[in-house]
DRENZATOR-189117 format. One record per residue (C-alpha): residue in three letters; z, x, y. Coordinates in steps of 0.001 Angstrom, whole numbers, plus 500000, padded with zeros to 6 digits. Example, Ala and Ser with C-alpha at 12.3 -4.5 7.8 and 13.67 -1.06 7.14 Angstrom:
REM DRENZATOR-189117
ALA507800512300495500 SER507140513670498940 
END
This chain:
REM DRENZATOR-189117
MET698811922130687530 THR699075921857683768 GLU702019920264682015 SER703327923742681092 GLU703073924943684691 SER704806921824685937 MET707658922274683455 ALA708002925930684473 ALA708403924815688116 VAL710921922146687035 ARG713018924717685220 HIS712856927004688236 ALA714191924163690392 LEU717024923608687952 ALA717868927356687997 LEU718031927252691800 GLY720623924488691612 TYR718483921526692598 GLY719358918076691296 THR715983916379691570 VAL712316917142691538 VAL709415915357693252 ILE706021914970691514 GLN703654914527694431 SER699923914227694889 GLY697295912468696892 GLU695917909266695402 ASP694427911160692498 TYR693567908891689583 GLY692783912054687575 LEU696536912000687041 SER696481909372684325 ARG699253906965683543 GLU699771908629680178 TRP699889912188681530 VAL702455911359684219 ALA704547909302681732 ARG704552912187679279 LEU705612914691681944 VAL708360912402683287 SER709668911749679798 ARG709742915479679053 ILE711605916322682243 LYS714224913625681492 ARG714547914785677900 GLU714858918491678611 THR716803918548681930 PRO719465916523683772 LEU717267916221686876 ALA716410913010688634 VAL712633912495688880 THR710983911230692064 LEU707330910207692085 SER705090910229695135 LEU701644909401693813 GLY700353906854696302 GLU699229903344695535 ARG698975902772691798 PRO698490899728689561 ASP701554897828688490 GLU701022898942684912 ASP701444902568685975 LEU704684901851687886 VAL706118899992684911 ALA705183902742682448 TRP706615905511684591 ARG709884903655685123 GLN710131903153681368 ALA709482906854680886 GLY712538907609683053 ALA711317908035686623 ASP714203907340689005 ARG712582907125692431 TYR709290906412694112 LEU708298907462697604 LEU705558905541699423 ARG705307905598703163 PHE703998902352704639 GLU702736904519707553 ALA702445901681710060 SER703916898159710143 ASN701125896946712389 ARG698622895621709895 GLU695614896031712165 LEU696528899636712906 TYR697174900317709201 ASN693716898928708282 ARG692100901195710873 ILE693649904356709479 HIS693426903251705791 PRO690016901592705254 ALA690153899356702177 LEU688621900661698976 PRO685981898485697279 GLY687587895613695458 ARG691133896478696499 THR693431895394699316 SER696140897832700309 ASP699597896323700804 ARG702227899072700725 VAL705052896816701890 ALA704451894551698875 MET704359897588696591 LEU707693898806697995 ARG709223895401697171 ARG707751895616693672 LEU709248899077693190 ARG712654897669694065 GLU712129894871691488 LEU711414897574688889 ASP714760899195689803 TYR713328902325691326 GLU715292904021694049 THR712767903259696781 GLY711582905424699682 GLY709269904467702501 GLY708640905403706077 GLY706094905924708790 MET704405908322711095 VAL705173908855714775 GLY702253909105717215 ILE699372907730715135 PRO696361907281717464 GLY696545903646718593 GLN700258903262717864 THR702178901582720690 TYR705880901547721426 ASP706041897941720264 ASP704504899082716946 LEU707100901807716653 ALA709925899339717280 ASP708502897115714524 ASP708414900134712181 ILE712126900730712751 GLU712901897073712197 LEU710939897243708919 TYR713158900128707755 ARG716097897774708194 HIS714367894823706575 LEU713283896765703462 ASP716779898315703112 LEU715233901540701909 ASP717032904208699833 MET715066906943701606 ILE713137906974704887 GLY710503909604705571 ILE709873909943709308 GLY707461912593710584 PRO705015913232713390 TYR701346912489713002 LEU699718915889712429 PRO695928915545712085 HIS693856917613709737 PRO690646918503711596 ASP688464917749708561 THR689504914079708269 PRO687747911046709777 LEU690991910037711557 ALA691147913330713432 ARG687487913220714370 GLY687742909676715678 ARG691130910034717317 ARG689977909229720868 LEU688380905982719695 LEU691760904743718337 SER694075905719721181 ALA696151903058722923 PRO696386902986726728 PRO698227906118727989 ASP701307904193729047 LYS701575902583725606 GLN700421905334723223 VAL703339906870721276 PRO703213910719721484 ASN703369912699718237 THR705984915070719658 GLU709116916582718168 LEU711300914742720670 MET709814911312719917 THR710140911937716192 HIS713813912832716678 LYS714392909576718561 VAL712860907568715754 LEU714842909538713157 ALA718094908832714996 LEU717268905109715319 GLY716378905050711611 ARG719816906453710829 LEU721464903753712976 VAL719625900847711350 CYS719887902317707776 PRO723204904210707740 LEU723210904610703921 ALA719635905884703476 ASN718668909440702696 ILE716515910788705525 PRO714807914165705101 SER714287916810707685 THR710552917001707100 THR708267920007706744 ALA706172918476709514 LEU709079918939711988 ALA709487922527710816 THR705768922984711433 LEU706094921748715038 ASN709169923924715629 GLY709392926968713421 ASP712565928259715042 ASN714975925429714452 GLY713035922274713622 ARG715027921517710482 GLU718391922107712085 LEU717633919802715043 ALA716629917038712639 TRP719903917457710710 MET721766917096713965 ARG719956913839714747 GLY720489911918711551 ALA718635913699708718 ASN720706914644705686 VAL718137915870703157 VAL715689918741702846 MET712832918978700300 PRO712079922641699337 ASN708642923433697979 ILE708658924787694416 THR704911924472693878 PRO703582927790692471 MET702070929893695232 ALA698591929844693715 TYR698357926050694156 ARG699815925545697632 SER696632926044699588 MET694992923297697511 TYR697308920653699004 GLU696725921160702710 ILE697591917846704310 TYR697621919436707790 PRO696943922939709110 SER699613925647709407 LYS702096923786707223 ALA705489925483707306 CYS706713927638704399 MET703399927768702639 LYS703813931481701880 GLU707574931653701276 ALA708567932002697592 PRO710936929322696226 ASP713870931754695703 ARG713675933203699186 PHE713214929757700724 CYS716289928472698842 ASP718392931328700197 HIS717049930718703719 LEU717936927020703568 ARG721454927796702411 GLU721863930246705268 GLN720673927643707759 ILE723009924959706445 HIS726056927272706316 ALA725339928519709839 MET725763924879710981 ARG729168924826709284 ARG727920922385706676 THR727905922504702908 VAL725084922160700468 GLY725322918971698371 ILE725227919082694602 GLY724126916615692006 ARG721120914287691782 GLY721067913269695402 ASP721234909491694734 SER721249907557697986 PRO724633906225699150 ARG722972902780699445 ARG721978902940695782 LEU725384904126694604 LEU727136901378696554 ALA724798898734695086 LEU725536899974691551 GLN729278899854692168 THR729143896274693408 ARG726578894982690875 PRO728055892122688756 LEU728616892944685100 ALA726416891201682594 VAL728271888840680213 
END
């Protein structure tokens, strides 16, 4: 997307009543530090929206520049707390060691509102690994926790080698809706002040009421897709992704209907995490 197309989508989000936008990509270094900083600065200058970035692992210089440009939040799932498992599903790039937990701590130092999380049912993931993931949510004291099932894309090395990575049947975590709900509920218990989204992956597993069930089990956030229709098929992280063909306006109306049917209200404002707001209220004044 061009800068103009991105800004048009941002203005559309504002018109729909949203309080924040997420700039998301794979680890695409074609998105330069300068381009992202310019877009963030423009969004902050021209709208009241909070800006969330989800651009993968980036150099510290990028993170500093984007925070200075006005970015409010950064989402980076650590995927798996088990380092050996993580290394198997994320082979190291030449000359670089991946350490997402360290990057999450650095984001906190830079005063980003920080989001992390993991996947449920990764091939080779045991129940002990999953318990450690939940404990890491607590330890990192995240502002946002993204919890979703492992949904393989058939054209990826991980999907093709899935059987080689599987744990013993009695120890392998299933990538089911029910197991994801259990982890989501436990995440809410250990991090009561975090924002936890009802993910698109859950809606993909259960097109009838996947989002509503997640809201009933601890989720309190939803992330509508405002990407222009022409670009959506170019970001296929797994097959049959929910809501790929639903226009932003119709999807917004549909979400409101779902929420009101549950006798709940739609939140307004920037969506800052309660944990973040509490921290700001109790922060000592500089003298």
